[in-house]
MIDOSE-1310 file (N, C-alpha, C; in nm, 2 decimals, decimal comma, always signed):
residues 303
mkfs	+7,71/+6,82/+11,01/+7,78/+6,90/+10,91/+7,82/+7,03/+10,96; +7,92/+7,09/+10,91/+7,97/+7,22/+10,95/+7,88/+7,33/+10,88; +7,87/+7,44/+10,94/+7,78/+7,55/+10,88/+7,83/+7,59/+10,74; +7,96/+7,60/+10,72/+8,02/+7,64/+10,59/+7,98/+7,54/+10,48
eias	+7,97/+7,41/+10,51/+7,93/+7,31/+10,42/+7,79/+7,33/+10,38; +7,70/+7,35/+10,48/+7,56/+7,37/+10,45/+7,54/+7,49/+10,37; +7,60/+7,60/+10,41/+7,58/+7,73/+10,34/+7,62/+7,72/+10,19; +7,73/+7,66/+10,17/+7,78/+7,65/+10,03/+7,70/+7,56/+9,94
alps	+7,61/+7,47/+10,00/+7,53/+7,38/+9,93/+7,39/+7,43/+9,89; +7,36/+7,55/+9,94/+7,23/+7,61/+9,91/+7,21/+7,64/+9,77; +7,09/+7,60/+9,71/+7,07/+7,63/+9,57/+7,04/+7,78/+9,54; +7,06/+7,82/+9,42/+7,03/+7,96/+9,39/+6,88/+7,99/+9,36
qavt	+6,81/+7,88/+9,33/+6,67/+7,89/+9,31/+6,60/+7,80/+9,41; +6,48/+7,84/+9,46/+6,40/+7,77/+9,55/+6,36/+7,64/+9,49; +6,37/+7,53/+9,57/+6,32/+7,40/+9,53/+6,18/+7,38/+9,60; +6,07/+7,41/+9,52/+5,94/+7,40/+9,58/+5,86/+7,27/+9,54
tveg	+5,91/+7,20/+9,44/+5,85/+7,07/+9,41/+5,96/+6,97/+9,39; +5,93/+6,84/+9,41/+6,02/+6,73/+9,39/+5,96/+6,64/+9,29; +6,04/+6,61/+9,18/+5,99/+6,53/+9,07/+6,08/+6,41/+9,04; +6,02/+6,31/+8,99/+6,10/+6,20/+8,93/+6,15/+6,09/+9,03
lpfp	+6,10/+6,09/+9,15/+6,14/+5,99/+9,24/+6,06/+5,86/+9,22; +6,12/+5,74/+9,24/+6,05/+5,62/+9,21/+5,97/+5,56/+9,32; +5,94/+5,65/+9,42/+5,87/+5,60/+9,54/+5,73/+5,66/+9,54; +5,63/+5,59/+9,59/+5,50/+5,65/+9,59/+5,49/+5,76/+9,70
kias	+5,43/+5,88/+9,65/+5,41/+5,99/+9,75/+5,28/+5,97/+9,82; +5,29/+5,98/+9,95/+5,17/+5,95/+10,03/+5,11/+6,08/+10,10; +5,19/+6,18/+10,10/+5,14/+6,31/+10,16/+5,23/+6,42/+10,11; +5,16/+6,54/+10,10/+5,23/+6,66/+10,07/+5,18/+6,77/+10,16
gkvr	+5,27/+6,82/+10,25/+5,24/+6,92/+10,35/+5,27/+7,06/+10,30; +5,27/+7,15/+10,40/+5,30/+7,29/+10,36/+5,45/+7,30/+10,32; +5,54/+7,22/+10,38/+5,68/+7,23/+10,34/+5,73/+7,09/+10,30; +5,68/+6,99/+10,35/+5,75/+6,85/+10,33/+5,66/+6,76/+10,24
eiyd	+5,74/+6,68/+10,17/+5,68/+6,57/+10,08/+5,72/+6,44/+10,15; +5,62/+6,35/+10,16/+5,64/+6,22/+10,23/+5,62/+6,11/+10,13; +5,72/+6,02/+10,13/+5,72/+5,91/+10,03/+5,72/+5,77/+10,11; +5,66/+5,67/+10,06/+5,65/+5,54/+10,12/+5,77/+5,46/+10,07
lgda	+5,86/+5,41/+10,16/+5,97/+5,33/+10,12/+5,95/+5,18/+10,15; +5,82/+5,15/+10,19/+5,79/+5,01/+10,23/+5,80/+5,00/+10,37; +5,92/+4,98/+10,43/+5,94/+4,96/+10,57/+5,97/+5,09/+10,64; +5,98/+5,20/+10,57/+6,01/+5,33/+10,62/+5,95/+5,44/+10,54
llii	+5,97/+5,57/+10,59/+5,92/+5,68/+10,51/+6,04/+5,77/+10,48; +6,03/+5,84/+10,36/+6,13/+5,94/+10,32/+6,06/+6,07/+10,33; +6,11/+6,16/+10,41/+6,06/+6,30/+10,43/+6,16/+6,40/+10,37; +6,11/+6,48/+10,27/+6,19/+6,57/+10,20/+6,14/+6,71/+10,24
atdr	+6,22/+6,80/+10,29/+6,19/+6,94/+10,32/+6,21/+7,02/+10,20; +6,11/+7,08/+10,14/+6,12/+7,17/+10,02/+6,16/+7,31/+10,07; +6,17/+7,40/+9,98/+6,19/+7,54/+10,01/+6,06/+7,62/+10,02; +5,95/+7,55/+10,02/+5,82/+7,62/+10,03/+5,81/+7,70/+10,16
lsaf	+5,73/+7,80/+10,16/+5,71/+7,88/+10,28/+5,56/+7,91/+10,29; +5,51/+7,89/+10,41/+5,37/+7,92/+10,44/+5,36/+8,03/+10,54; +5,25/+8,11/+10,53/+5,22/+8,21/+10,63/+5,07/+8,22/+10,65; +5,03/+8,23/+10,77/+4,89/+8,23/+10,80/+4,82/+8,10/+10,74
dvil	+4,89/+7,99/+10,74/+4,84/+7,86/+10,70/+4,82/+7,86/+10,55; +4,88/+7,95/+10,47/+4,87/+7,95/+10,33/+5,01/+7,94/+10,27; +5,02/+7,85/+10,17/+5,15/+7,83/+10,10/+5,17/+7,95/+10,01; +5,29/+8,01/+10,02/+5,32/+8,13/+9,94/+5,37/+8,09/+9,80
pdgi	+5,35/+8,17/+9,70/+5,40/+8,13/+9,56/+5,55/+8,13/+9,55; +5,62/+8,20/+9,64/+5,77/+8,20/+9,63/+5,83/+8,13/+9,75; +5,92/+8,04/+9,71/+6,00/+7,97/+9,82/+6,12/+8,05/+9,86; +6,19/+8,00/+9,96/+6,32/+8,06/+10,01/+6,43/+7,96/+9,97
pgkg	+6,52/+8,00/+9,88/+6,62/+7,91/+9,84/+6,70/+7,84/+9,95; +6,70/+7,71/+9,96/+6,78/+7,64/+10,06/+6,71/+7,63/+10,19; +6,59/+7,68/+10,21/+6,53/+7,68/+10,34/+6,51/+7,54/+10,39; +6,47/+7,45/+10,30/+6,45/+7,31/+10,34/+6,58/+7,24/+10,39
iiln	+6,69/+7,27/+10,33/+6,82/+7,22/+10,37/+6,85/+7,27/+10,51; +6,83/+7,40/+10,53/+6,86/+7,46/+10,66/+6,77/+7,39/+10,77; +6,64/+7,38/+10,74/+6,55/+7,32/+10,84/+6,59/+7,18/+10,87; +6,62/+7,10/+10,77/+6,66/+6,96/+10,78/+6,78/+6,94/+10,86
qmsl	+6,89/+7,02/+10,83/+7,01/+7,01/+10,90/+7,00/+7,05/+11,04; +6,92/+7,16/+11,07/+6,91/+7,20/+11,21/+6,83/+7,09/+11,29; +6,73/+7,03/+11,23/+6,66/+6,92/+11,30/+6,75/+6,81/+11,33; +6,83/+6,77/+11,23/+6,92/+6,66/+11,25/+7,02/+6,69/+11,37
wwfs	+7,07/+6,81/+11,37/+7,16/+6,85/+11,48/+7,09/+6,85/+11,62; +6,96/+6,90/+11,62/+6,89/+6,90/+11,75/+6,85/+6,75/+11,79; +6,81/+6,67/+11,69/+6,78/+6,53/+11,72/+6,90/+6,47/+11,79; +7,02/+6,50/+11,75/+7,14/+6,43/+11,81/+7,17/+6,49/+11,95
qvtg	+7,12/+6,61/+11,98/+7,14/+6,67/+12,11/+7,05/+6,62/+12,22; +6,92/+6,58/+12,18/+6,82/+6,54/+12,28/+6,80/+6,40/+12,29; +6,89/+6,31/+12,25/+6,87/+6,17/+12,26/+6,86/+6,12/+12,40; +6,91/+6,20/+12,49/+6,90/+6,16/+12,63/+6,76/+6,19/+12,69
iien	+6,68/+6,26/+12,62/+6,55/+6,30/+12,67/+6,44/+6,21/+12,61; +6,45/+6,18/+12,48/+6,35/+6,10/+12,41/+6,40/+6,05/+12,28; +6,36/+5,93/+12,25/+6,39/+5,87/+12,12/+6,33/+5,94/+12,01; +6,39/+5,95/+11,89/+6,33/+6,01/+11,77/+6,31/+5,91/+11,66
hllp	+6,25/+5,96/+11,55/+6,20/+5,87/+11,45/+6,31/+5,84/+11,34; +6,43/+5,89/+11,35/+6,53/+5,87/+11,25/+6,58/+5,72/+11,25; +6,60/+5,67/+11,13/+6,67/+5,54/+11,12/+6,82/+5,56/+11,12; +6,90/+5,47/+11,17/+7,04/+5,49/+11,17/+7,10/+5,49/+11,03
nqeq	+7,23/+5,54/+11,02/+7,30/+5,54/+10,90/+7,23/+5,63/+10,79; +7,19/+5,75/+10,83/+7,11/+5,83/+10,73/+7,19/+5,85/+10,60; +7,32/+5,89/+10,61/+7,39/+5,93/+10,49/+7,40/+5,81/+10,39; +7,42/+5,69/+10,45/+7,43/+5,57/+10,37/+7,30/+5,54/+10,30
llae	+7,19/+5,55/+10,38/+7,06/+5,52/+10,32/+7,02/+5,62/+10,21; +7,05/+5,75/+10,23/+7,01/+5,85/+10,13/+7,09/+5,84/+10,00; +7,22/+5,82/+10,02/+7,31/+5,82/+9,91/+7,32/+5,69/+9,83; +7,33/+5,58/+9,91/+7,35/+5,45/+9,85/+7,23/+5,37/+9,83
kynl	+7,15/+5,35/+9,93/+7,03/+5,27/+9,91/+6,93/+5,33/+9,82; +6,90/+5,46/+9,84/+6,79/+5,53/+9,77/+6,85/+5,62/+9,66; +6,98/+5,64/+9,65/+7,04/+5,70/+9,54/+6,99/+5,84/+9,51; +6,97/+5,92/+9,62/+6,93/+6,06/+9,60/+7,04/+6,15/+9,56
srdl	+7,00/+6,26/+9,49/+7,10/+6,36/+9,45/+7,15/+6,43/+9,58; +7,26/+6,50/+9,57/+7,32/+6,57/+9,69/+7,22/+6,67/+9,75; +7,15/+6,74/+9,66/+7,06/+6,84/+9,72/+6,95/+6,77/+9,80; +6,89/+6,66/+9,74/+6,79/+6,59/+9,81/+6,84/+6,52/+9,94
qlrs	+6,96/+6,47/+9,94/+7,02/+6,42/+10,06/+7,02/+6,52/+10,17; +7,06/+6,64/+10,14/+7,07/+6,74/+10,25/+6,94/+6,78/+10,31; +6,83/+6,77/+10,23/+6,70/+6,81/+10,28/+6,61/+6,69/+10,31; +6,66/+6,57/+10,33/+6,58/+6,45/+10,35/+6,62/+6,38/+10,48
mvvr	+6,53/+6,30/+10,53/+6,55/+6,21/+10,63/+6,47/+6,08/+10,61; +6,53/+5,97/+10,65/+6,46/+5,84/+10,64/+6,41/+5,80/+10,78; +6,28/+5,78/+10,80/+6,23/+5,76/+10,94/+6,14/+5,64/+10,95; +6,12/+5,60/+11,07/+6,04/+5,49/+11,10/+5,89/+5,52/+11,08
klrp	+5,81/+5,42/+11,05/+5,67/+5,44/+11,04/+5,60/+5,44/+11,18; +5,54/+5,55/+11,21/+5,48/+5,56/+11,35/+5,34/+5,62/+11,34; +5,27/+5,61/+11,44/+5,14/+5,67/+11,45/+5,14/+5,81/+11,51; +5,12/+5,91/+11,43/+5,13/+6,05/+11,48/+5,02/+6,08/+11,58
ltie	+5,05/+6,16/+11,68/+4,95/+6,20/+11,78/+4,86/+6,31/+11,71; +4,74/+6,32/+11,75/+4,64/+6,41/+11,69/+4,65/+6,55/+11,75; +4,75/+6,58/+11,83/+4,77/+6,72/+11,88/+4,91/+6,77/+11,85; +4,93/+6,90/+11,84/+5,06/+6,96/+11,83/+5,09/+7,02/+11,97
cvvr	+5,22/+7,00/+12,00/+5,26/+7,03/+12,14/+5,34/+7,16/+12,15; +5,28/+7,27/+12,19/+5,34/+7,40/+12,19/+5,38/+7,44/+12,33; +5,51/+7,49/+12,34/+5,56/+7,53/+12,47/+5,59/+7,68/+12,46; +5,55/+7,76/+12,55/+5,58/+7,91/+12,55/+5,66/+7,94/+12,67
gylv	+5,77/+8,01/+12,65/+5,85/+8,06/+12,76/+5,84/+8,21/+12,78; +5,78/+8,28/+12,67/+5,78/+8,42/+12,67/+5,64/+8,46/+12,62; +5,59/+8,58/+12,66/+5,46/+8,63/+12,63/+5,46/+8,71/+12,50; +5,43/+8,64/+12,39/+5,44/+8,71/+12,26/+5,34/+8,64/+12,16
gsgw	+5,32/+8,71/+12,05/+5,24/+8,65/+11,94/+5,09/+8,63/+11,99; +5,03/+8,52/+11,96/+4,89/+8,50/+11,99/+4,87/+8,49/+12,14; +4,98/+8,44/+12,21/+4,97/+8,44/+12,36/+4,96/+8,58/+12,42; +5,03/+8,68/+12,36/+5,02/+8,81/+12,41/+4,88/+8,87/+12,38
ssyq	+4,83/+8,84/+12,26/+4,70/+8,89/+12,23/+4,59/+8,84/+12,32; +4,60/+8,71/+12,35/+4,51/+8,65/+12,45/+4,52/+8,71/+12,59; +4,64/+8,73/+12,63/+4,66/+8,78/+12,77/+4,61/+8,92/+12,78; +4,62/+9,00/+12,68/+4,57/+9,14/+12,68/+4,41/+9,14/+12,70
ktgd	+4,35/+9,04/+12,64/+4,20/+9,03/+12,64/+4,15/+8,97/+12,77; +4,22/+8,86/+12,82/+4,16/+8,78/+12,92/+4,25/+8,76/+13,04; +4,38/+8,79/+13,03/+4,47/+8,77/+13,14/+4,52/+8,62/+13,15; +4,48/+8,54/+13,05/+4,53/+8,41/+13,04/+4,58/+8,37/+12,90
vcgi	+4,65/+8,26/+12,89/+4,69/+8,20/+12,76/+4,64/+8,06/+12,76; +4,55/+8,03/+12,66/+4,50/+7,89/+12,65/+4,45/+7,84/+12,78; +4,38/+7,92/+12,85/+4,31/+7,88/+12,98/+4,41/+7,88/+13,10; +4,53/+7,92/+13,08/+4,63/+7,92/+13,19/+4,64/+8,06/+13,24
rlpa	+4,60/+8,08/+13,37/+4,60/+8,22/+13,42/+4,74/+8,26/+13,45; +4,78/+8,38/+13,41/+4,91/+8,44/+13,43/+4,91/+8,56/+13,52; +5,02/+8,59/+13,58/+5,02/+8,71/+13,67/+4,98/+8,84/+13,60; +4,92/+8,93/+13,67/+4,89/+9,06/+13,62/+5,01/+9,14/+13,59
glrq	+5,00/+9,23/+13,50/+5,11/+9,33/+13,48/+5,22/+9,29/+13,39; +5,21/+9,17/+13,32/+5,31/+9,13/+13,23/+5,31/+9,22/+13,11; +5,43/+9,23/+13,05/+5,45/+9,31/+12,93/+5,47/+9,22/+12,81; +5,45/+9,27/+12,69/+5,48/+9,20/+12,57/+5,63/+9,15/+12,57
adkl	+5,65/+9,02/+12,54/+5,78/+8,96/+12,53/+5,84/+8,94/+12,67; +5,77/+8,96/+12,77/+5,82/+8,92/+12,91/+5,84/+8,77/+12,92; +5,95/+8,74/+12,99/+5,97/+8,60/+13,02/+5,87/+8,55/+13,12; +5,80/+8,44/+13,10/+5,70/+8,39/+13,19/+5,77/+8,33/+13,32
pepi	+5,70/+8,33/+13,43/+5,75/+8,27/+13,55/+5,80/+8,13/+13,53; +5,73/+8,05/+13,45/+5,76/+7,92/+13,41/+5,71/+7,89/+13,27; +5,78/+7,81/+13,19/+5,72/+7,78/+13,06/+5,59/+7,71/+13,07; +5,50/+7,74/+12,98/+5,37/+7,68/+12,98/+5,34/+7,59/+12,86
ftpt	+5,27/+7,49/+12,88/+5,23/+7,39/+12,77/+5,10/+7,43/+12,72; +5,09/+7,46/+12,59/+4,96/+7,51/+12,53/+4,94/+7,44/+12,40; +4,89/+7,31/+12,40/+4,87/+7,23/+12,28/+4,76/+7,29/+12,19; +4,76/+7,24/+12,07/+4,66/+7,28/+11,97/+4,61/+7,15/+11,90
tkap	+4,50/+7,17/+11,83/+4,46/+7,06/+11,74/+4,55/+7,06/+11,62; +4,55/+6,95/+11,55/+4,63/+6,94/+11,42/+4,53/+6,95/+11,31; +4,52/+7,07/+11,25/+4,42/+7,09/+11,15/+4,47/+7,05/+11,01; +4,38/+7,01/+10,92/+4,42/+6,97/+10,79/+4,48/+7,10/+10,72
kgqh	+4,56/+7,07/+10,61/+4,62/+7,18/+10,54/+4,52/+7,28/+10,49; +4,55/+7,41/+10,51/+4,46/+7,51/+10,47/+4,36/+7,56/+10,58; +4,36/+7,48/+10,69/+4,28/+7,52/+10,81/+4,37/+7,56/+10,93; +4,31/+7,63/+11,02/+4,39/+7,68/+11,14/+4,38/+7,58/+11,25
depi	+4,50/+7,56/+11,32/+4,50/+7,48/+11,44/+4,43/+7,56/+11,55; +4,36/+7,49/+11,64/+4,29/+7,56/+11,75/+4,35/+7,52/+11,88; +4,37/+7,62/+11,97/+4,42/+7,59/+12,10/+4,32/+7,50/+12,18; +4,38/+7,41/+12,26/+4,30/+7,32/+12,35/+4,36/+7,32/+12,49
ndeq	+4,28/+7,29/+12,59/+4,33/+7,28/+12,73/+4,37/+7,14/+12,76; +4,42/+7,13/+12,89/+4,46/+6,99/+12,93/+4,35/+6,89/+12,92; +4,23/+6,92/+12,96/+4,12/+6,83/+12,96/+4,10/+6,78/+12,82; +4,10/+6,87/+12,72/+4,07/+6,84/+12,58/+4,19/+6,76/+12,52
gasa	+4,31/+6,79/+12,56/+4,43/+6,72/+12,52/+4,43/+6,57/+12,57; +4,39/+6,56/+12,70/+4,38/+6,42/+12,76/+4,28/+6,34/+12,69; +4,17/+6,41/+12,65/+4,06/+6,34/+12,58/+4,10/+6,29/+12,45; +4,18/+6,37/+12,38/+4,23/+6,34/+12,24/+4,32/+6,22/+12,23
vgks	+4,42/+6,21/+12,33/+4,52/+6,11/+12,32/+4,53/+6,02/+12,44; +4,44/+6,04/+12,54/+4,45/+5,96/+12,66/+4,53/+6,03/+12,77; +4,48/+6,02/+12,89/+4,54/+6,09/+13,00/+4,68/+6,06/+13,03; +4,72/+5,93/+13,03/+4,85/+5,89/+13,06/+4,95/+5,94/+12,96
lyeq	+4,92/+5,92/+12,83/+5,00/+5,97/+12,72/+5,01/+6,12/+12,72; +4,90/+6,19/+12,75/+4,90/+6,33/+12,75/+5,00/+6,39/+12,85; +4,99/+6,33/+12,97/+5,08/+6,38/+13,08/+5,23/+6,35/+13,04; +5,26/+6,24/+12,97/+5,39/+6,21/+12,93/+5,44/+6,32/+12,82
vkav	+5,35/+6,34/+12,72/+5,38/+6,44/+12,62/+5,40/+6,58/+12,68; +5,32/+6,62/+12,77/+5,34/+6,75/+12,84/+5,47/+6,76/+12,91; +5,51/+6,66/+12,98/+5,63/+6,66/+13,06/+5,75/+6,66/+12,96; +5,75/+6,58/+12,86/+5,86/+6,57/+12,76/+5,88/+6,70/+12,69
slql	+5,76/+6,76/+12,65/+5,77/+6,89/+12,57/+5,83/+7,00/+12,66; +5,79/+7,01/+12,78/+5,85/+7,11/+12,87/+6,00/+7,08/+12,89; +6,04/+6,95/+12,90/+6,18/+6,92/+12,92/+6,26/+6,96/+12,79; +6,21/+6,93/+12,68/+6,27/+6,96/+12,55/+6,29/+7,11/+12,53
ykfg	+6,18/+7,18/+12,57/+6,19/+7,33/+12,56/+6,30/+7,38/+12,65; +6,31/+7,34/+12,77/+6,41/+7,39/+12,86/+6,55/+7,36/+12,81; +6,57/+7,24/+12,76/+6,70/+7,20/+12,70/+6,73/+7,29/+12,58; +6,63/+7,31/+12,49/+6,66/+7,39/+12,38/+6,68/+7,54/+12,41
hdra	+6,61/+7,59/+12,51/+6,62/+7,73/+12,55/+6,76/+7,75/+12,61; +6,81/+7,66/+12,70/+6,94/+7,67/+12,76/+7,05/+7,66/+12,66; +7,04/+7,57/+12,56/+7,14/+7,56/+12,46/+7,15/+7,68/+12,37; +7,03/+7,73/+12,33/+7,02/+7,84/+12,24/+7,08/+7,97/+12,31
ekag	+7,05/+7,98/+12,44/+7,09/+8,10/+12,52/+7,25/+8,10/+12,52; +7,31/+7,98/+12,54/+7,45/+7,98/+12,54/+7,51/+8,02/+12,41; +7,43/+8,00/+12,30/+7,48/+8,04/+12,16/+7,44/+8,18/+12,13; +7,37/+8,25/+12,22/+7,34/+8,39/+12,19/+7,20/+8,41/+12,14
mila	+7,11/+8,32/+12,15/+6,97/+8,33/+12,11/+6,88/+8,30/+12,22; +6,76/+8,35/+12,21/+6,65/+8,32/+12,30/+6,54/+8,24/+12,23; +6,51/+8,12/+12,28/+6,40/+8,04/+12,23/+6,27/+8,08/+12,30; +6,19/+8,16/+12,23/+6,07/+8,22/+12,30/+5,96/+8,11/+12,31
dtkf	+5,94/+8,04/+12,20/+5,84/+7,93/+12,20/+5,87/+7,84/+12,09; +5,80/+7,72/+12,09/+5,83/+7,62/+11,99/+5,72/+7,52/+11,99; +5,72/+7,44/+11,88/+5,62/+7,33/+11,87/+5,69/+7,20/+11,84; +5,64/+7,10/+11,91/+5,69/+6,96/+11,89/+5,57/+6,87/+11,84
efgt	+5,61/+6,77/+11,77/+5,52/+6,66/+11,73/+5,57/+6,53/+11,77; +5,48/+6,44/+11,81/+5,51/+6,31/+11,86/+5,43/+6,20/+11,79; +5,48/+6,08/+11,79/+5,41/+5,96/+11,74/+5,43/+5,85/+11,84; +5,36/+5,74/+11,82/+5,38/+5,62/+11,90/+5,41/+5,50/+11,81
dagg	+5,49/+5,41/+11,86/+5,52/+5,29/+11,79/+5,42/+5,18/+11,82; +5,44/+5,06/+11,76/+5,34/+4,95/+11,78/+5,32/+4,92/+11,93; +5,42/+4,94/+12,01/+5,40/+4,91/+12,15/+5,35/+5,02/+12,23; +5,32/+5,14/+12,17/+5,27/+5,25/+12,24/+5,38/+5,35/+12,30
klvl	+5,50/+5,32/+12,26/+5,61/+5,40/+12,31/+5,61/+5,54/+12,24; +5,63/+5,65/+12,32/+5,63/+5,78/+12,26/+5,76/+5,81/+12,19; +5,75/+5,87/+12,07/+5,87/+5,90/+11,99/+5,86/+6,04/+11,93; +5,97/+6,12/+11,93/+5,97/+6,25/+11,87/+5,98/+6,24/+11,72
idei	+5,89/+6,31/+11,65/+5,89/+6,30/+11,50/+5,89/+6,44/+11,44; +5,89/+6,45/+11,31/+5,88/+6,57/+11,23/+6,01/+6,65/+11,24; +6,00/+6,78/+11,27/+6,12/+6,86/+11,28/+6,13/+6,90/+11,43; +6,24/+6,96/+11,47/+6,26/+7,00/+11,61/+6,34/+7,13/+11,62
ltpd	+6,28/+7,23/+11,68/+6,35/+7,35/+11,72/+6,41/+7,42/+11,60; +6,34/+7,43/+11,49/+6,38/+7,50/+11,37/+6,31/+7,64/+11,37; +6,36/+7,73/+11,28/+6,29/+7,86/+11,27/+6,15/+7,85/+11,22; +6,11/+7,73/+11,16/+5,97/+7,72/+11,11/+5,88/+7,67/+11,23
ssry	+5,94/+7,60/+11,32/+5,86/+7,55/+11,43/+5,88/+7,63/+11,56; +5,97/+7,73/+11,56/+6,01/+7,80/+11,68/+6,02/+7,95/+11,66; +6,02/+8,02/+11,77/+6,05/+8,16/+11,76/+6,18/+8,19/+11,83; +6,28/+8,23/+11,75/+6,41/+8,26/+11,81/+6,44/+8,41/+11,80
wpke	+6,49/+8,47/+11,91/+6,53/+8,61/+11,91/+6,68/+8,62/+11,94; +6,75/+8,72/+11,88/+6,89/+8,75/+11,92/+6,89/+8,80/+12,06; +6,97/+8,73/+12,14/+6,98/+8,76/+12,29/+7,02/+8,91/+12,31; +7,12/+8,95/+12,23/+7,18/+9,08/+12,26/+7,08/+9,20/+12,24
syrp	+6,98/+9,18/+12,15/+6,89/+9,29/+12,13/+6,75/+9,27/+12,19; +6,74/+9,16/+12,27/+6,61/+9,14/+12,34/+6,57/+9,24/+12,44; +6,46/+9,30/+12,43/+6,40/+9,39/+12,52/+6,25/+9,36/+12,54; +6,20/+9,36/+12,66/+6,06/+9,34/+12,68/+5,98/+9,47/+12,64
nqsp	+5,85/+9,45/+12,64/+5,76/+9,56/+12,60/+5,76/+9,60/+12,45; +5,80/+9,50/+12,37/+5,80/+9,51/+12,23/+5,80/+9,38/+12,17; +5,78/+9,37/+12,03/+5,80/+9,24/+11,97/+5,94/+9,23/+11,91; +6,03/+9,15/+11,97/+6,17/+9,16/+11,93/+6,19/+9,11/+11,79
psyd	+6,30/+9,15/+11,73/+6,33/+9,09/+11,60/+6,36/+8,94/+11,61; +6,33/+8,86/+11,51/+6,33/+8,72/+11,52/+6,40/+8,65/+11,40; +6,44/+8,53/+11,42/+6,50/+8,45/+11,32/+6,40/+8,35/+11,26; +6,28/+8,40/+11,22/+6,18/+8,31/+11,18/+6,10/+8,38/+11,07
kqfv	+5,97/+8,33/+11,05/+5,89/+8,38/+10,94/+5,82/+8,51/+10,97; +5,85/+8,57/+11,09/+5,78/+8,69/+11,13/+5,82/+8,80/+11,03; +5,94/+8,80/+10,97/+5,98/+8,90/+10,87/+5,88/+8,90/+10,75; +5,84/+8,77/+10,71/+5,75/+8,76/+10,60/+5,61/+8,80/+10,65
rdhl	+5,57/+8,76/+10,76/+5,43/+8,79/+10,81/+5,42/+8,94/+10,82; +5,52/+9,01/+10,87/+5,51/+9,16/+10,88/+5,49/+9,22/+10,74; +5,56/+9,17/+10,64/+5,55/+9,22/+10,51/+5,41/+9,20/+10,46; +5,35/+9,08/+10,48/+5,22/+9,05/+10,43/+5,11/+9,13/+10,50
valk	+5,13/+9,15/+10,63/+5,03/+9,23/+10,71/+5,03/+9,37/+10,65; +5,14/+9,43/+10,62/+5,15/+9,56/+10,56/+5,08/+9,57/+10,43; +5,07/+9,46/+10,36/+5,00/+9,46/+10,23/+4,84/+9,46/+10,25; +4,80/+9,43/+10,37/+4,66/+9,41/+10,40/+4,59/+9,30/+10,32
wdqk	+4,67/+9,20/+10,30/+4,62/+9,07/+10,24/+4,52/+9,01/+10,33; +4,41/+8,95/+10,27/+4,31/+8,89/+10,35/+4,34/+8,75/+10,41; +4,46/+8,70/+10,39/+4,51/+8,58/+10,45/+4,44/+8,46/+10,39; +4,39/+8,47/+10,27/+4,33/+8,36/+10,20/+4,40/+8,34/+10,06
ppap	+4,40/+8,21/+10,01/+4,47/+8,19/+9,88/+4,39/+8,27/+9,77; +4,46/+8,32/+9,67/+4,61/+8,30/+9,65/+4,69/+8,41/+9,73; +4,80/+8,37/+9,77/+4,89/+8,47/+9,85/+4,97/+8,55/+9,75; +5,00/+8,67/+9,79/+5,08/+8,76/+9,70/+5,22/+8,71/+9,68
rlpe	+5,29/+8,75/+9,57/+5,43/+8,72/+9,55/+5,52/+8,80/+9,65; +5,63/+8,74/+9,68/+5,73/+8,81/+9,77/+5,83/+8,88/+9,69; +5,87/+9,01/+9,73/+5,98/+9,07/+9,66/+6,11/+9,01/+9,69; +6,21/+9,04/+9,61/+6,34/+8,97/+9,62/+6,41/+9,01/+9,76
nvik	+6,39/+9,13/+9,81/+6,45/+9,17/+9,93/+6,39/+9,09/+10,05; +6,26/+9,05/+10,04/+6,20/+8,98/+10,15/+6,25/+8,83/+10,14; +6,26/+8,78/+10,02/+6,32/+8,64/+10,00/+6,46/+8,63/+10,06; +6,54/+8,73/+10,02/+6,68/+8,73/+10,06/+6,69/+8,75/+10,21
gtqe	+6,61/+8,84/+10,26/+6,62/+8,87/+10,41/+6,57/+8,75/+10,49; +6,47/+8,68/+10,44/+6,43/+8,56/+10,51/+6,53/+8,45/+10,51; +6,59/+8,43/+10,40/+6,70/+8,33/+10,39/+6,81/+8,36/+10,49; +6,85/+8,49/+10,50/+6,96/+8,53/+10,59/+6,92/+8,51/+10,73
kylt	+6,79/+8,53/+10,77/+6,75/+8,50/+10,91/+6,76/+8,35/+10,94; +6,72/+8,27/+10,85/+6,73/+8,12/+10,87/+6,88/+8,08/+10,89; +6,96/+8,14/+10,80/+7,10/+8,10/+10,80/+7,17/+8,16/+10,93; +7,13/+8,27/+10,97/+7,19/+8,33/+11,10/+7,15/+8,24/+11,22
alrt	+7,03/+8,19/+11,22/+6,99/+8,10/+11,33/+7,08/+7,97/+11,33; +7,10/+7,92/+11,21/+7,18/+7,80/+11,20/+7,33/+7,83/+11,23; +7,38/+7,94/+11,18/+7,52/+7,98/+11,21/+7,54/+8,00/+11,36; +7,45/+8,06/+11,42/+7,46/+8,09/+11,57/+7,46/+7,96/+11,65
llg	+7,38/+7,86/+11,61/+7,38/+7,74/+11,68/+7,51/+7,65/+11,66; +7,55/+7,64/+11,53/+7,66/+7,55/+11,49/+7,79/+7,62/+11,50; +7,80/+7,75/+11,50/+7,93/+7,82/+11,51/+8,00/+7,83/+11,38
């Protein structure tokens, strides 16, 4: 879809719950609702927003549509690297077979049933966030030794693979090293996941850079089919799973402005919230500002 079509379809109020569907709901995550279609799954991206692993009481209008459409675009770009979980003929399935409203069509995908891996696959190309905090204390990130003298937001000599556990909702993911990752999913599969994750990050970074953005870091999720084949699942290279910076204003030795949830995190940190439920309400300017950041990331990519 064109950016103008997506932007004009955004609702005025956040869609944080989905009601009235005739399919059994099998899971409800921080953002997505998952329904059982028998031979497939229906994944719907709501407008819910989480920060510090807590779902906030206010959503961001249209955020789920933006995330879903960006994922669909990226899935189409990386088919030469790895197969993804999407079933063919998405528009026909959503509109005709399952008779979803236009709003739900834009925020939904119909996918194959796969076995998700028990790790989340994080790739970092720049020294920022929790990686910067770790480097300041120990000189390494997730057990990977880095050169001395690096500054906040510096580009790393090479992107690094820093997987985490996949914690239940409400709990925090924990970083793991290569040995722990191989133990969790098997050595051969782990090495494949690591290689594909680094390849996807490089592809995403290069494409984003051409569009005027820097992909600082990102998270991928994978599953396997009945034959053990690795498949890309969930979302890919969205502002929820990635840290994007505007290229023109990027400067090391600071935390650059970003097109992601950092705007909300900074607001919450200033409130001195204890990062436990219930989360505080968001003011209208933070809601609007966050929506604009997500939209800017999408506009920059799609033109």
